[in-house]
C-alpha positions as CSV (number, residue, x, y, z in Angstrom):
1,M,-13.9,25.1,-1.2
2,K,-14.6,24.7,-4.9
3,K,-17.2,21.8,-4.2
4,R,-19.0,23.9,-1.5
5,L,-19.0,27.0,-4.1
6,M,-20.3,24.8,-6.9
7,A,-23.0,23.4,-4.8
8,L,-24.2,26.7,-3.8
9,L,-24.4,28.0,-7.4
10,L,-26.0,24.9,-8.3
11,T,-28.6,25.8,-5.7
12,G,-29.2,29.0,-7.2
13,V,-29.7,27.7,-10.7
14,M,-32.2,25.1,-9.5
15,T,-34.1,27.7,-7.3
16,C,-34.3,29.9,-10.6
17,G,-35.5,27.0,-12.7
18,M,-38.1,26.2,-10.1
19,L,-39.2,29.8,-9.9
20,A,-39.5,30.2,-13.6
21,G,-41.5,27.0,-14.0
22,C,-44.1,27.9,-11.5
23,G,-47.5,29.5,-12.3
24,G,-47.9,33.2,-11.8
25,G,-46.6,36.3,-13.6
26,A,-43.4,36.0,-15.7
27,S,-41.9,39.3,-14.5
28,D,-42.4,38.4,-10.8
29,N,-40.9,34.9,-11.3
30,A,-37.9,36.5,-13.1
31,D,-37.3,38.9,-10.4
32,D,-37.5,36.2,-7.8
33,A,-35.2,34.3,-9.7
34,T,-32.7,36.8,-10.0
35,D,-32.8,37.6,-6.3
36,A,-32.3,34.0,-5.7
37,V,-29.1,33.7,-7.8
38,E,-27.6,36.8,-6.4
39,T,-28.5,35.5,-2.8
40,T,-26.7,32.4,-3.8
41,A,-23.7,33.9,-5.3
42,D,-23.3,36.0,-2.1
43,E,-23.6,32.9,0.0
44,A,-21.1,31.1,-2.4
45,G,-18.6,34.0,-2.0
46,D,-19.0,34.0,1.9
47,A,-18.3,30.3,1.8
48,A,-15.4,30.7,-0.4
49,E,-14.1,33.5,1.9
50,S,-14.6,31.4,5.0
51,D,-12.8,28.3,3.6
52,G,-10.1,30.4,2.3
53,A,-9.7,32.2,5.7
54,A,-9.7,28.6,7.4
55,E,-6.9,27.6,4.9
56,A,-4.8,30.8,5.7
57,A,-5.2,30.3,9.2
58,D,-4.0,26.9,9.0
59,S,-1.1,27.8,7.1
60,A,-0.2,30.6,9.3
61,E,-0.4,28.3,12.3
62,A,1.8,25.8,10.7
63,D,4.3,28.6,9.7
64,A,4.3,29.8,13.4
65,A,5.1,26.3,14.7
66,I,8.0,26.1,12.4
67,Q,9.2,29.6,13.5
68,E,8.8,28.9,17.1
69,R,10.8,25.8,16.8
70,K,13.6,27.5,15.1
71,D,13.5,30.3,17.6
72,S,13.9,28.1,20.4
73,G,17.4,27.0,19.4
74,E,16.4,23.4,19.8
75,T,16.1,21.1,16.9
76,P,14.2,18.0,17.7
77,T,14.7,14.7,15.8
78,V,11.7,12.7,14.2
79,V,12.4,8.9,14.0
80,I,11.0,7.3,10.9
81,A,10.8,3.6,10.8
82,Y,10.0,1.3,7.8
83,M,11.1,-2.1,6.4
84,N,13.4,-3.0,3.6
85,F,13.8,-6.4,2.1
86,A,17.7,-6.2,2.3
87,G,17.9,-4.7,5.8
88,S,19.5,-1.7,7.0
89,P,21.8,0.0,4.1
90,A,25.0,0.8,4.5
91,G,24.2,4.5,3.6
92,I,21.5,4.9,6.0
93,D,23.0,7.7,8.2
94,R,24.3,9.7,5.3
95,V,21.0,9.5,3.5
96,A,19.3,10.8,6.9
97,S,21.6,13.5,7.2
98,K,20.9,14.4,3.6
99,L,17.1,14.3,4.3
100,S,17.6,16.4,7.5
101,E,19.3,19.2,5.5
102,I,15.8,19.8,4.1
103,T,13.9,19.0,7.2
104,E,16.0,21.5,9.0
105,E,15.6,24.3,6.7
106,K,11.9,23.8,5.8
107,L,10.8,22.8,9.4
108,G,13.5,23.2,11.9
109,V,13.5,19.3,12.5
110,K,16.1,16.6,11.9
111,V,15.1,13.1,11.0
112,E,16.6,9.6,12.0
113,L,15.7,6.7,9.7
114,Q,15.3,3.1,11.0
115,I,15.1,0.7,8.5
116,M,14.7,-3.1,9.4
117,D,14.6,-6.1,7.2
118,A,11.3,-7.5,6.3
119,A,11.6,-10.7,8.3
120,S,12.2,-9.0,11.7
121,Y,10.3,-5.6,11.1
122,S,6.9,-6.9,12.5
123,Q,8.5,-8.3,15.9
124,N,11.0,-5.4,16.3
125,M,8.4,-2.8,15.7
126,N,5.8,-4.3,18.2
127,L,8.7,-4.2,20.7
128,M,9.6,-0.7,20.0
129,L,6.0,0.7,20.2
130,A,5.1,-1.3,23.1
131,S,8.3,-0.3,25.1
132,G,8.1,3.2,24.6
133,E,11.3,3.6,22.3
134,Q,11.2,6.6,20.2
135,V,9.4,6.1,17.1
136,D,7.5,8.9,15.7
137,L,6.6,7.8,12.2
138,F,6.0,4.3,11.1
139,N,4.7,2.1,8.3
140,A,2.3,-0.4,9.5
141,V,3.0,-2.9,6.7
142,S,3.5,-6.4,8.2
143,V,2.9,-5.0,11.5
144,G,-0.7,-4.8,10.7
145,F,-2.8,-1.6,10.7
146,M,-5.7,-3.0,12.7
147,P,-3.5,-4.7,15.3
148,C,-1.6,-1.4,15.7
149,V,-5.0,0.4,16.1
150,N,-6.3,-2.0,18.8
151,K,-2.9,-2.0,20.6
152,G,-3.3,1.8,20.9
153,Y,0.0,2.3,18.9
154,T,-1.6,5.0,16.4
155,L,-2.5,8.6,17.1
156,D,-5.8,10.1,16.0
157,L,-4.6,12.3,13.1
158,E,-7.6,14.6,13.5
159,E,-7.0,15.1,17.2
160,D,-6.8,19.0,17.7
161,D,-7.0,19.2,13.6
162,L,-3.7,18.0,13.3
163,I,-3.8,16.9,9.8
164,Q,-5.9,19.7,8.7
165,K,-3.6,22.3,10.1
166,Y,-0.2,20.5,9.4
167,G,-1.1,18.0,6.7
168,Q,-2.6,19.8,3.9
169,G,0.0,18.4,1.4
170,I,-1.3,14.8,2.4
171,L,-5.0,15.7,2.2
172,S,-4.1,17.3,-1.4
173,A,-2.4,14.0,-2.5
174,F,-5.6,11.8,-2.3
175,R,-9.4,11.6,-3.0
176,E,-11.7,11.6,0.0
177,D,-12.3,8.0,-0.3
178,E,-8.6,7.2,-0.2
179,I,-8.2,9.1,3.0
180,N,-11.4,7.3,4.6
181,G,-9.9,4.0,3.8
182,C,-7.6,4.6,6.8
183,R,-10.4,5.3,9.1
184,V,-11.6,3.0,11.8
185,S,-14.8,3.4,13.2
186,G,-14.7,6.9,11.9
187,T,-11.2,7.8,13.4
188,L,-8.5,8.4,11.0
189,Y,-5.3,6.4,12.2
190,G,-3.2,6.4,9.2
191,T,-2.5,7.9,5.8
192,P,-2.5,6.0,2.4
193,V,0.6,5.4,0.4
194,K,0.9,6.7,-3.3
195,K,1.3,3.4,-5.1
196,D,-0.2,0.5,-6.9
197,D,-3.7,0.3,-5.2
198,A,-4.6,-2.6,-7.5
199,A,-2.4,-5.6,-8.1
200,G,-1.9,-8.2,-11.0
201,K,-2.6,-11.6,-9.2
202,F,-0.2,-14.6,-9.3
203,G,2.7,-12.8,-11.0
204,I,6.0,-14.8,-11.5
205,S,9.3,-13.4,-12.2
206,I,12.1,-15.4,-14.1
207,P,15.6,-14.2,-15.2
208,K,15.6,-13.7,-19.0
209,A,18.8,-15.4,-19.2
210,L,17.5,-18.7,-17.7
211,L,14.6,-18.6,-20.1
212,D,17.1,-18.2,-23.0
213,E,19.0,-21.1,-21.7
214,I,16.1,-23.4,-21.7
215,G,15.0,-22.2,-25.0
216,F,11.7,-20.9,-24.0
217,D,10.1,-18.5,-26.5
218,Y,8.9,-15.6,-24.4
219,A,9.2,-12.8,-27.0
220,S,6.2,-14.1,-29.2
221,L,3.9,-14.1,-26.0
222,Y,4.0,-10.4,-25.5
223,K,0.8,-8.5,-26.8
224,D,0.2,-4.8,-27.5
225,G,3.3,-3.7,-25.7
226,E,2.5,-5.1,-22.4
227,E,5.4,-5.5,-20.0
228,C,3.9,-8.8,-18.3
229,I,3.1,-11.9,-20.2
230,Y,-0.5,-12.9,-19.5
231,T,-0.5,-17.0,-19.4
232,D,-1.7,-20.1,-17.8
233,F,-0.5,-22.6,-15.4
234,D,0.2,-25.2,-18.0
235,T,2.8,-22.7,-19.6
236,I,4.3,-21.9,-16.2
237,E,4.5,-25.6,-15.0
238,D,6.3,-26.4,-18.3
239,I,9.0,-23.6,-17.6
240,L,9.5,-24.6,-14.0
241,G,9.8,-28.2,-14.9
242,K,12.5,-27.3,-17.4
243,L,14.4,-25.0,-15.0
244,H,14.5,-27.7,-12.4
245,E,15.7,-30.4,-14.9
246,A,18.5,-27.8,-16.0
247,H,19.5,-26.8,-12.5
248,P,18.4,-29.2,-9.8
249,E,20.9,-27.7,-7.4
250,K,19.0,-24.3,-7.6
251,T,15.6,-23.5,-5.7
252,T,13.2,-23.3,-8.6
253,F,10.2,-21.4,-6.9
254,Y,9.9,-19.3,-4.0
255,M,7.2,-17.2,-2.5
256,D,6.9,-15.4,0.9
257,T,4.0,-17.1,3.0
258,S,2.7,-13.8,4.4
259,S,1.5,-12.9,1.1
260,V,0.4,-16.1,-0.8
261,V,-3.3,-15.8,-0.3
262,S,-3.3,-11.9,-0.8
263,Q,-1.2,-11.9,-3.9
264,C,-2.4,-15.2,-5.6
265,L,-6.3,-15.2,-5.3
266,A,-8.6,-12.5,-6.6
267,I,-10.7,-12.4,-3.2
268,D,-11.2,-9.6,-1.0
269,I,-9.7,-9.8,2.5
270,P,-11.3,-7.1,4.8
271,S,-8.5,-6.4,7.4
272,D,-7.8,-10.2,7.9
273,V,-8.4,-13.7,6.5
274,F,-11.1,-14.9,8.9
275,G,-14.0,-14.0,6.7
276,V,-13.5,-13.0,3.1
277,L,-15.6,-12.0,0.1
278,L,-15.0,-15.0,-2.1
279,D,-17.0,-13.2,-5.2
280,P,-16.1,-9.6,-4.4
281,V,-17.1,-8.0,-7.6
282,N,-20.6,-9.1,-7.1
283,S,-21.7,-10.0,-3.7
284,L,-21.0,-8.7,-0.1
285,E,-21.3,-12.2,1.4
286,V,-18.6,-12.8,3.8
287,G,-17.6,-16.5,3.5
288,D,-15.0,-18.9,4.8
289,L,-11.8,-18.8,2.9
290,F,-10.5,-22.2,4.2
291,T,-13.5,-24.2,3.0
292,S,-13.5,-22.5,-0.4
293,D,-12.4,-24.2,-3.6
294,Q,-10.1,-21.2,-4.4
295,Y,-8.0,-22.0,-1.3
296,K,-8.1,-25.8,-1.7
297,E,-7.0,-25.2,-5.2
298,L,-4.1,-22.9,-4.3
299,C,-2.7,-25.3,-1.5
300,S,-3.1,-28.4,-3.7
301,R,-1.1,-26.6,-6.5
302,M,1.6,-25.6,-4.1
303,Y,1.8,-29.1,-2.7
304,D,2.1,-30.7,-6.2
305,W,4.9,-28.1,-6.9
306,N,6.7,-29.2,-3.7
307,Q,6.4,-32.8,-4.5
308,R,8.1,-32.2,-7.8
309,G,10.9,-30.7,-5.7
310,W,10.4,-27.0,-7.1
311,I,10.2,-25.6,-3.6
312,S,13.2,-25.3,-1.3
313,P,13.0,-27.7,1.9
314,D,14.0,-24.6,3.7
315,A,11.2,-22.4,2.4
316,I,9.4,-22.3,5.7
317,T,12.5,-20.7,7.4
318,E,13.8,-18.8,4.6
319,T,14.4,-15.0,5.5
320,T,16.5,-14.0,2.6
321,A,14.8,-11.6,0.1
322,T,13.9,-13.3,-3.2
323,T,15.7,-10.7,-5.3
324,V,18.7,-11.2,-3.2
325,Q,18.4,-15.0,-3.8
326,V,18.1,-14.3,-7.4
327,K,21.3,-12.2,-7.3
328,S,23.2,-14.9,-5.5
329,G,22.1,-17.5,-8.2
330,S,20.3,-19.8,-5.9
331,L,16.8,-19.0,-6.9
332,M,15.3,-19.2,-10.6
333,A,11.6,-17.9,-10.1
334,Y,9.4,-16.1,-7.5
335,K,6.1,-14.7,-7.0
336,T,5.5,-11.2,-7.4
337,A,2.3,-8.9,-7.5
338,T,2.3,-7.1,-10.9
339,K,1.8,-3.6,-11.9
340,P,3.0,-1.0,-14.4
341,G,6.6,-0.7,-14.1
342,I,7.0,-4.2,-12.6
343,K,9.5,-5.5,-15.1
344,Q,11.9,-2.6,-14.7
345,Q,11.3,-2.7,-10.9
346,E,12.4,-6.3,-10.5
347,S,15.1,-6.1,-13.1
348,N,16.7,-3.5,-11.0
349,L,16.2,-5.2,-7.8
350,C,17.6,-8.5,-9.2
351,G,20.5,-6.9,-11.1
352,E,19.5,-8.4,-14.5
353,E,16.5,-8.4,-16.9
354,M,13.6,-10.2,-15.5
355,I,10.6,-11.7,-17.5
356,I,7.3,-11.1,-15.8
357,F,4.4,-13.4,-16.1
358,Q,0.8,-13.0,-14.7
359,L,-1.7,-15.8,-14.2
360,G,-4.7,-13.9,-12.4
361,P,-6.6,-10.6,-13.0
362,D,-5.8,-7.0,-12.1
363,F,-7.8,-6.7,-8.8
364,K,-8.2,-3.9,-6.0
365,G,-9.6,-5.0,-2.7
366,S,-11.2,-3.2,0.1
367,S,-7.9,-2.8,2.0
368,A,-6.3,-1.1,-1.0
369,Y,-5.7,2.1,0.8
370,N,-4.7,0.7,4.5
371,T,-2.6,-2.2,3.8
372,M,0.6,-0.1,4.5
373,P,-0.6,3.3,5.9
374,W,1.7,5.7,7.5
375,C,1.0,6.3,11.3
376,I,2.1,8.7,13.9
377,N,3.1,6.9,17.1
378,Q,0.5,7.6,19.7
379,N,3.3,8.1,22.4
380,T,5.2,10.7,20.2
381,D,6.7,13.7,22.2
382,D,5.7,16.2,19.2
383,P,2.9,15.1,17.0
384,V,3.2,18.6,15.2
385,A,6.7,18.0,14.1
386,A,6.0,14.2,13.2
387,M,2.8,15.4,11.1
388,Q,4.9,18.3,9.3
389,V,7.6,15.7,8.5
390,L,5.2,13.3,7.0
391,N,3.4,16.0,5.2
392,L,6.9,17.1,3.6
393,L,7.5,13.4,2.6
394,Y,4.0,13.6,0.6
395,S,4.6,16.9,-0.9
396,D,8.1,18.0,-1.5
397,P,9.7,16.2,-4.6
398,E,13.2,16.6,-3.3
399,A,12.5,14.9,0.1
400,S,10.5,12.2,-1.8
401,T,13.5,11.6,-4.1
402,I,15.8,11.3,-1.1
403,I,13.9,8.8,0.8
404,C,13.2,6.8,-2.2
405,W,16.5,6.7,-4.0
406,G,19.1,8.1,-1.7
407,E,21.8,10.8,-2.4
408,E,22.5,12.5,-5.6
409,G,26.0,11.8,-6.9
410,K,26.4,8.9,-4.3
411,E,23.5,6.6,-5.3
412,W,22.1,8.2,-8.5
413,K,22.7,10.7,-11.2
414,E,20.4,12.3,-13.7
415,T,20.3,11.3,-17.3
416,D,19.8,13.7,-20.3
417,D,16.1,12.5,-20.9
418,G,15.2,13.5,-17.3
419,H,15.2,10.0,-15.6
420,I,17.8,9.1,-13.0
421,T,20.2,6.1,-13.1
422,Y,23.2,4.8,-11.0
423,A,25.8,7.3,-10.1
424,D,29.2,6.6,-11.9
425,G,30.9,3.6,-10.5
426,I,27.7,2.3,-8.7
427,D,25.4,-0.7,-9.5
428,A,22.8,-2.5,-7.6
429,N,25.4,-4.6,-5.7
430,S,27.5,-1.5,-4.5
431,S,24.8,1.0,-4.0
432,E,24.6,2.0,-0.2
433,Y,20.9,3.1,-0.5
434,F,19.1,1.3,-3.4
435,N,15.5,1.3,-2.0
436,N,13.6,-2.0,-2.8
437,V,10.4,-0.6,-1.2
438,N,9.4,2.4,-3.0
439,W,5.8,1.3,-2.8
440,E,6.0,1.7,0.9
441,M,7.4,5.4,0.7
442,P,4.7,8.2,1.3
443,N,4.6,9.5,-2.2
444,Q,6.7,8.0,-4.9
445,F,4.7,9.6,-7.4
446,I,6.5,13.2,-7.0
447,A,10.0,11.3,-6.9
448,K,12.2,11.2,-9.8
449,I,11.7,8.3,-12.1
450,W,14.6,5.5,-12.6
451,E,15.6,4.9,-16.2
452,G,13.8,2.2,-18.0
453,N,10.3,3.4,-16.9
454,E,8.3,5.7,-18.9
455,L,8.3,9.3,-17.7
456,T,4.5,8.9,-17.6
457,I,4.7,5.8,-15.4
458,W,2.7,7.5,-12.6
459,D,-0.2,8.3,-15.1
460,R,-0.1,4.7,-16.2
461,M,-0.3,3.7,-12.6
462,Q,-3.2,5.9,-11.8
463,D,-5.0,4.5,-14.7
464,F,-4.2,1.0,-13.8
465,N,-5.7,1.8,-10.2
466,D,-8.7,3.3,-11.7
467,N,-9.6,0.6,-14.2
468,A,-8.8,-2.5,-12.2
469,T,-11.6,-4.7,-11.2
470,A,-12.6,-3.5,-7.5
471,S,-14.3,-5.2,-4.7
472,K,-17.9,-3.9,-3.8
473,A,-16.5,-3.4,-0.1
474,M,-13.8,-0.8,-1.4
475,G,-12.9,1.4,1.7
476,F,-14.4,-1.0,4.5
477,T,-12.2,-1.7,7.4
478,Y,-13.2,-4.1,9.8
479,D,-12.9,-2.9,13.6
480,N,-12.4,-6.3,15.4
481,S,-11.6,-4.6,18.8
482,D,-14.7,-6.3,20.3
483,Y,-13.5,-9.7,19.0
484,S,-9.8,-9.1,19.8
485,A,-9.5,-12.4,21.9
486,E,-11.2,-14.3,19.1
487,Y,-8.9,-12.8,16.5
488,T,-5.7,-13.8,18.4
489,A,-6.9,-17.5,19.0
490,L,-7.6,-17.5,15.2
491,A,-4.4,-16.2,14.5
492,N,-2.6,-18.7,16.6
493,V,-4.2,-21.5,15.0
494,Y,-3.6,-20.2,11.5
495,S,0.0,-19.6,12.0
496,E,0.5,-23.2,12.9
497,Y,-0.9,-24.4,9.5
498,Q,-0.2,-21.4,7.1
499,S,3.3,-22.0,6.1
500,Q,2.8,-25.7,5.8
501,L,-0.1,-25.6,3.6
502,E,0.5,-22.6,1.4
503,L,4.0,-23.5,0.8
504,G,2.9,-27.2,0.0
505,F,4.6,-29.1,2.9
506,L,1.2,-30.5,4.1
507,D,-1.2,-32.3,2.1
508,P,-4.3,-30.2,2.0
509,E,-6.6,-33.3,2.0
510,V,-5.3,-33.7,5.5
511,G,-4.4,-30.2,6.5
512,I,-7.3,-28.0,5.6
513,P,-9.9,-30.1,7.5
514,E,-7.6,-30.0,10.4
515,L,-7.3,-26.2,10.3
516,E,-10.9,-25.7,9.6
517,S,-11.9,-27.7,12.7
518,R,-9.5,-25.8,14.9
519,L,-10.6,-22.5,13.7
520,K,-14.3,-23.5,14.4
521,E,-13.1,-24.3,18.0
522,A,-11.5,-20.9,18.2
523,G,-14.7,-19.1,17.3
524,L,-14.4,-18.6,13.4
525,D,-18.0,-18.6,12.8
526,D,-18.8,-15.9,15.4
527,Y,-16.1,-13.9,14.2
528,I,-17.2,-14.1,10.5
529,A,-20.8,-13.2,11.5
530,A,-19.5,-10.1,13.3
531,K,-17.6,-9.1,10.5
532,Q,-20.6,-9.7,8.2
533,A,-22.9,-7.5,10.4
534,A,-20.2,-4.6,10.3
535,L,-20.0,-4.8,6.6
536,D,-23.7,-4.9,6.2
537,E,-23.8,-1.6,8.3
538,W,-21.1,0.1,6.2
539,A,-22.8,-1.0,3.2
540,A,-26.2,0.5,4.3
541,A,-24.3,3.8,5.5
542,N,-22.5,4.0,2.2
543,G,-25.4,3.2,-0.1
544,V,-23.8,0.1,-1.3
545,Q,-25.8,-2.9,-2.4
């Protein structure tokens, strides 16, 4: 409404200026200009009233839906599904009940939480969504946003003005370009997450105690109060070598295959790895990742580390979360994407102080807003209830705190300075709901802040997002529905080689040419060409050069 009002007033001012600058009587021009401004002001007022009336009508309709639900005497249940690195927590039902107290009071709805471990989430969600099992809200992380769209799992959130009527809290939480990042061919199928949209590339987390043990002087490497140590591979390899020598019985380094490329390389991956922007800051040229120097260098380094014995022989089949491995004492270093608050986050998850190193730049790719969007199941019985619950999680601080941190007095308590910390007698190991995926939650920015983080952490995060180097293709989503068969064929080939190459079990001098040859046979060139055409069309429509 404010934008429309400003636009109309600006039009009036411009009209006044043009009239005053034209030839003719000054008095006539002044009168005409005054009339123009008065007319513009009237139009602006009408527009403001119209927008205000529309917002009031939407609010009234939302309130009416809640009241009708309460009057019916029935309390529907909205099922919310997402992943967690440690699997379903012991306190899940209790936390869901606590959250339901809020949703019942405010919406006339109960909630059920379905939390699955990261290793099984994609497979389980595909089965649940395909079989018709009740899932009303789900996060598309690891399942894949575009695969969910192409399989028909996701509801059009603007159908019957659903989000406009019942999701104003969601729309208020984001800029328009952030919301548009979850559109596919113009249709809105998801909502972004309030998180670190940018990522510090190739971060490595190592316990402080282990660095002290090998005598590594990390303290002198910190600069200007930064929580990450920006360093190079020579330094990291020196550390890993000493850790391996000191504890050959432990795994020196581990990383999850699914995020190797995305978290290690400062390239842009529009929707999938089959066609990427290798120079995303300067060029919109879609190139072949697998013949690039960046990919070969990454795989070669991992191969070298594997040959040195730094990577576990079981890395390909390992399903235990890295932080759990650190807690158990079996792992000494792991890859992570860095961001403001990362040191405290990883220290909390590992149950001890961690030191964070960063080897790459801070970067924001085209998929920043749709890597893990929240979606409403196309087959939900009650889209209105699902949208209202989702809207509450984006806009209600109490609800957000519960889904992020659990129940007050059970998982956490408030501190005198406004933070929260473990409840009395509770720690990371005994907590029944210590969430390790708050970056997956709808809006952690309005939840309470864990001790160790600055109370201004979310202001810092916004600055981080705004100032990171960004791809020229920000907001572009590749709709591959016309090439779904080719995508499936390419994905099947890649899955045969991905872990072997990217975890260093296959010599890249042999494996990469084999992979490339088979991808070409599966239609890689045509797929890249189609993605390039789609990107060019998007760039022309959005004035991006």
